[in-house]
VODRENGU-161076 format. One record per atom (N, C-alpha, C): residue number from 1; atom name; x, y, z; residue in one letter. Coordinates in pm, whole numbers. Last residue first. Layout:
NODE   i at      x      y      z aa
NODE NUM CA      X      Y      Z  A
...
end
This chain:
NODE   i at      x      y      z aa
NODE 104  N  -7733    803   2608  E
NODE 104 CA  -7803    691   2546  E
NODE 104  C  -7733    564   2574  E
NODE 103  N  -7722    997   2911  A
NODE 103 CA  -7659    943   2788  A
NODE 103  C  -7743    826   2740  A
NODE 102  N  -7939   1250   3022  A
NODE 102 CA  -7885   1115   3034  A
NODE 102  C  -7828   1069   2902  A
NODE 101  N  -8049   1495   3061  N
NODE 101 CA  -7917   1492   2997  N
NODE 101  C  -7859   1352   3000  N
NODE 100  N  -8293   1451   3182  D
NODE 100 CA  -8294   1530   3064  D
NODE 100  C  -8163   1520   2988  D
NODE  99  N  -8219   1327   3419  D
NODE  99 CA  -8280   1244   3317  D
NODE  99  C  -8285   1321   3183  D
NODE  98  N  -8121   1543   3573  A
NODE  98 CA  -8030   1440   3524  A
NODE  98  C  -8093   1357   3410  A
NODE  97  N  -8249   1747   3697  N
NODE  97 CA  -8260   1740   3549  N
NODE  97  C  -8168   1633   3490  N
NODE  96  N  -8201   1738   3968  D
NODE  96 CA  -8338   1708   3926  D
NODE  96  C  -8351   1692   3776  D
NODE  95  N  -7937   1624   4137  D
NODE  95 CA  -7964   1695   4008  D
NODE  95  C  -8099   1646   3959  D
NODE  94  N  -7825   1530   4385  G
NODE  94 CA  -7965   1577   4373  G
NODE  94  C  -7994   1657   4248  G
NODE  93  N  -7590   1416   4459  A
NODE  93 CA  -7587   1559   4420  A
NODE  93  C  -7727   1619   4404  A
NODE  92  N  -7647   1155   4487  A
NODE  92 CA  -7631   1233   4609  A
NODE  92  C  -7628   1385   4582  A
NODE  91  N  -7637   1057   4232  A
NODE  91 CA  -7770   1076   4297  A
NODE  91  C  -7759   1160   4422  A
NODE  90  N  -7456   1137   3980  D
NODE  90 CA  -7433   1132   4116  D
NODE  90  C  -7572   1162   4185  D
NODE  89  N  -7408    972   3681  Y
NODE  89 CA  -7492   1061   3749  Y
NODE  89  C  -7474   1034   3898  Y
NODE  88  N  -7095    956   3511  Q
NODE  88 CA  -7199    893   3589  Q
NODE  88  C  -7281    996   3666  Q
NODE  87  N  -7025   1067   3180  P
NODE  87 CA  -7007   1085   3325  P
NODE  87  C  -7124   1016   3397  P
NODE  86  N  -6989    827   2922  W
NODE  86 CA  -7053    943   2976  W
NODE  86  C  -7030    947   3126  W
NODE  85  N  -6827    726   2622  S
NODE  85 CA  -6855    698   2763  S
NODE  85  C  -6905    834   2821  S
NODE  84  N  -6813    564   2309  W
NODE  84 CA  -6849    681   2385  W
NODE  84  C  -6870    638   2532  W
NODE  83  N  -6551    404   2162  Q
NODE  83 CA  -6670    380   2241  Q
NODE  83  C  -6694    512   2321  Q
NODE  82  N  -6392    287   1867  F
NODE  82 CA  -6424    400   1956  F
NODE  82  C  -6548    368   2031  F
NODE  81  N  -6365    109   1667  H
NODE  81 CA  -6275     94   1780  H
NODE  81  C  -6297    200   1886  H
NODE  80  N  -6525    195   1472  D
NODE  80 CA  -6567     73   1541  D
NODE  80  C  -6484     48   1665  D
NODE  79  N  -6398    408   1346  E
NODE  79 CA  -6490    435   1456  E
NODE  79  C  -6540    310   1527  E
NODE  78  N  -6230    367   1121  Q
NODE  78 CA  -6177    353   1260  Q
NODE  78  C  -6276    360   1368  Q
NODE  77  N  -6367    411    890  T
NODE  77 CA  -6285    288    898  T
NODE  77  C  -6232    266   1041  T
NODE  76  N  -6479    663    939  R
NODE  76 CA  -6567    545    926  R
NODE  76  C  -6489    413    938  R
NODE  75  N  -6252    824    920  I
NODE  75 CA  -6319    805   1051  I
NODE  75  C  -6408    681   1047  I
NODE  74  N  -6200    806    644  L
NODE  74 CA  -6101    759    742  L
NODE  74  C  -6166    733    880  L
NODE  73  N  -6432    923    540  S
NODE  73 CA  -6401    788    505  S
NODE  73  C  -6303    725    608  S
NODE  72  N  -6402   1183    647  T
NODE  72 CA  -6514   1100    681  T
NODE  72  C  -6488    956    655  T
NODE  71  N  -6164   1260    511  L
NODE  71 CA  -6166   1252    658  L
NODE  71  C  -6284   1163    703  L
NODE  70  N  -6253   1257    243  A
NODE  70 CA  -6140   1175    284  A
NODE  70  C  -6141   1159    435  A
NODE  69  N  -6462   1446    246  D
NODE  69 CA  -6491   1306    206  D
NODE  69  C  -6375   1217    255  D
NODE  68  N  -6318   1677    321  G
NODE  68 CA  -6422   1625    404  G
NODE  68  C  -6459   1479    374  G
NODE  67  N  -6138   1709     99  F
NODE  67 CA  -6090   1684    237  F
NODE  67  C  -6196   1621    325  F
NODE  66  N  -6269   1778   -137  G
NODE  66 CA  -6228   1639   -116  G
NODE  66  C  -6178   1608     24  G
NODE  65  N  -6150   2101   -136  L
NODE  65 CA  -6241   2009   -202  L
NODE  65  C  -6184   1865   -182  L
NODE  64  N  -6023   2219    182  P
NODE  64 CA  -6017   2207     37  P
NODE  64  C  -6114   2096    -13  P
NODE  63  N  -6206   2394    436  P
NODE  63 CA  -6137   2277    391  P
NODE  63  C  -6135   2271    233  P
NODE  62  N  -6179   2693    574  S
NODE  62 CA  -6241   2634    452  S
NODE  62  C  -6162   2516    406  S
NODE  61  N  -6244   2796    917  G
NODE  61 CA  -6161   2770    801  G
NODE  61  C  -6243   2710    689  G
NODE  60  N  -6413   2629   1193  S
NODE  60 CA  -6349   2747   1124  S
NODE  60  C  -6268   2702   1011  S
NODE  59  N  -6568   2402   1229  Q
NODE  59 CA  -6583   2520   1323  Q
NODE  59  C  -6524   2646   1264  Q
NODE  58  N  -6746   2157   1074  V
NODE  58 CA  -6641   2258   1048  V
NODE  58  C  -6669   2374   1141  V
NODE  57  N  -6839   1858   1227  T
NODE  57 CA  -6878   1999   1196  T
NODE  57  C  -6755   2085   1177  T
NODE  56  N  -6965   1539   1237  I
NODE  56 CA  -6842   1618   1210  I
NODE  56  C  -6885   1754   1163  I
NODE  55  N  -7090   1323   1455  A
NODE  55 CA  -7131   1439   1378  A
NODE  55  C  -7007   1521   1366  A
NODE  54  N  -7047    965   1482  F
NODE  54 CA  -7003   1100   1497  F
NODE  54  C  -7083   1197   1410  F
NODE  53  N  -7106    695   1431  Q
NODE  53 CA  -7104    741   1572  Q
NODE  53  C  -7085    891   1586  Q
NODE  52  N  -7132    662   1151  G
NODE  52 CA  -7207    577   1245  G
NODE  52  C  -7212    629   1385  G
NODE  51  N  -7137   1014   1062  T
NODE  51 CA  -7092    879   1038  T
NODE  51  C  -7175    789   1131  T
NODE  50  N  -7245   1318    904  Q
NODE  50 CA  -7259   1213   1005  Q
NODE  50  C  -7198   1085    962  Q
NODE  49  N  -7165   1652    895  T
NODE  49 CA  -7154   1528    821  T
NODE  49  C  -7160   1417    928  T
NODE  48  N  -7354   1948    973  S
NODE  48 CA  -7269   1837   1014  S
NODE  48  C  -7273   1720    911  S
NODE  47  N  -7529   2148    931  T
NODE  47 CA  -7408   2151    848  T
NODE  47  C  -7309   2031    885  T
NODE  46  N  -7735   2105   1110  A
NODE  46 CA  -7770   2101    966  A
NODE  46  C  -7643   2101    878  A
NODE  45  N  -7577   1909   1363  T
NODE  45 CA  -7642   2028   1312  T
NODE  45  C  -7671   2011   1168  T
NODE  44  N  -7573   1654   1611  A
NODE  44 CA  -7554   1696   1476  A
NODE  44  C  -7634   1823   1448  A
NODE  43  N  -7593   1528   1850  N
NODE  43 CA  -7560   1669   1855  N
NODE  43  C  -7538   1727   1715  N
NODE  42  N  -7617   1261   1808  R
NODE  42 CA  -7738   1331   1858  R
NODE  42  C  -7715   1481   1861  R
NODE  41  N  -7356   1174   1746  R
NODE  41 CA  -7454   1202   1638  R
NODE  41  C  -7576   1282   1682  R
NODE  40  N  -7109   1348   1941  H
NODE  40 CA  -7206   1236   1927  H
NODE  40  C  -7307   1273   1817  H
NODE  39  N  -6869   1534   1746  D
NODE  39 CA  -6961   1516   1858  D
NODE  39  C  -7037   1385   1840  D
NODE  38  N  -6587   1694   1642  L
NODE  38 CA  -6657   1573   1638  L
NODE  38  C  -6742   1552   1764  L
NODE  37  N  -6499   1979   1467  Q
NODE  37 CA  -6543   1927   1595  Q
NODE  37  C  -6618   1800   1563  Q
NODE  36  N  -6214   2139   1316  L
NODE  36 CA  -6332   2061   1313  L
NODE  36  C  -6371   2013   1451  L
NODE  35  N  -6049   2400   1151  T
NODE  35 CA  -6081   2337   1281  T
NODE  35  C  -6212   2269   1270  T
NODE  34  N  -5790   2473    937  V
NODE  34 CA  -5930   2429    943  V
NODE  34  C  -5949   2354   1077  V
NODE  33  N  -5565   2723    823  E
NODE  33 CA  -5607   2627    925  E
NODE  33  C  -5758   2596    915  E
NODE  32  N  -5517   2758    461  G
NODE  32 CA  -5514   2799    603  G
NODE  32  C  -5564   2696    695  G
NODE  31  N  -5515   2641    217  G
NODE  31 CA  -5584   2765    230  G
NODE  31  C  -5587   2823    369  G
NODE  30  N  -5370   2401    262  P
NODE  30 CA  -5313   2504    173  P
NODE  30  C  -5381   2640    187  P
NODE  29  N  -5396   2331    618  C
NODE  29 CA  -5438   2311    480  C
NODE  29  C  -5375   2423    393  C
NODE  28  N  -5363   2183    916  D
NODE  28 CA  -5298   2286    834  D
NODE  28  C  -5325   2246    692  D
NODE  27  N  -5635   2123   1136  Y
NODE  27 CA  -5550   2081   1028  Y
NODE  27  C  -5485   2201    959  Y
NODE  26  N  -5749   2033   1455  T
NODE  26 CA  -5710   2145   1371  T
NODE  26  C  -5608   2090   1266  T
NODE  25  N  -6020   1906   1643  A
NODE  25 CA  -5903   1876   1557  A
NODE  25  C  -5876   1996   1469  A
NODE  24  N  -6189   1786   1927  K
NODE  24 CA  -6153   1898   1838  K
NODE  24  C  -6025   1862   1766  K
NODE  23  N  -6459   1613   2048  I
NODE  23 CA  -6323   1595   1994  I
NODE  23  C  -6300   1713   1906  I
NODE  22  N  -6652   1631   2348  T
NODE  22 CA  -6630   1675   2208  T
NODE  22  C  -6482   1652   2172  T
NODE  21  N  -6707   1615   2614  T
NODE  21 CA  -6766   1512   2522  T
NODE  21  C  -6748   1544   2375  T
NODE  20  N  -6430   1751   2721  Y
NODE  20 CA  -6546   1691   2783  Y
NODE  20  C  -6604   1587   2690  Y
NODE  19  N  -6236   1765   2467  E
NODE  19 CA  -6291   1863   2558  E
NODE  19  C  -6425   1815   2602  E
NODE  18  N  -5957   1614   2333  V
NODE  18 CA  -6090   1595   2382  V
NODE  18  C  -6122   1702   2484  V
NODE  17  N  -5767   1697   2039  G
NODE  17 CA  -5786   1665   2179  G
NODE  17  C  -5932   1658   2212  G
NODE  16  N  -5509   1812   1817  G
NODE  16 CA  -5635   1741   1845  G
NODE  16  C  -5644   1707   1988  G
NODE  15  N  -5318   1959   1556  S
NODE  15 CA  -5355   1945   1697  S
NODE  15  C  -5491   1878   1706  S
NODE  14  N  -5259   1912   1294  I
NODE  14 CA  -5153   1981   1374  I
NODE  14  C  -5192   1980   1521  I
NODE  13  N  -5286   1707   1014  L
NODE  13 CA  -5333   1728   1153  L
NODE  13  C  -5223   1795   1232  L
NODE  12  N  -5272   1848    693  T
NODE  12 CA  -5204   1774    797  T
NODE  12  C  -5259   1810    933  T
NODE  11  N  -5382   1834    356  C
NODE  11 CA  -5401   1887    493  C
NODE  11  C  -5329   1794    595  C
NODE  10  N  -5386   1714    108  D
NODE  10 CA  -5288   1824    129  D
NODE  10  C  -5304   1889    268  D
NODE   9  N  -5571   1503    160  H
NODE   9 CA  -5594   1612     58  H
NODE   9  C  -5513   1734     90  H
NODE   8  N  -5412   1439    440  L
NODE   8 CA  -5547   1416    383  L
NODE   8  C  -5577   1528    287  L
NODE   7  N  -5116   1285    535  A
NODE   7 CA  -5180   1395    467  A
NODE   7  C  -5320   1354    417  A
NODE   6  N  -5031   1159    863  M
NODE   6 CA  -5060   1140    721  M
NODE   6  C  -5124   1268    667  M
NODE   5  N  -5007   1190   1134  G
NODE   5 CA  -4896   1138   1058  G
NODE   5  C  -4917   1118    914  G
NODE   4  N  -5344   1132   1208  R
NODE   4 CA  -5213   1173   1259  R
NODE   4  C  -5103   1103   1178  R
NODE   3  N  -5612   1104   1131  G
NODE   3 CA  -5510   1114   1030  G
NODE   3  C  -5376   1160   1082  G
NODE   2  N  -5807   1051   1317  L
NODE   2 CA  -5808   1177   1258  L
NODE   2  C  -5699   1201   1156  L
NODE   1  N  -5746    799   1409  M
NODE   1 CA  -5876    816   1354  M
NODE   1  C  -5884    947   1277  M
end
């Protein structure tokens, strides 16, 4: 979904992984490394690009012109195969704020 093994506007995926509910990806681009974060759409910021399921936000670096559009297009073609899952609430733990953080 992030372009492993392919070039996107002269950028190559060099690392990627999941950190709790966020996907992080780093690309090697002609102008230097670019790090992106993919979150659930409900976590979008003013600078995020949104797809059907994701908010894509540049965390560092300057992606080359056209890279963002190419990546967004690639993600849109693959995101139907992705399903968000959320940690289960443990009622025994007695978290009074669980409803505030409930997954959709």
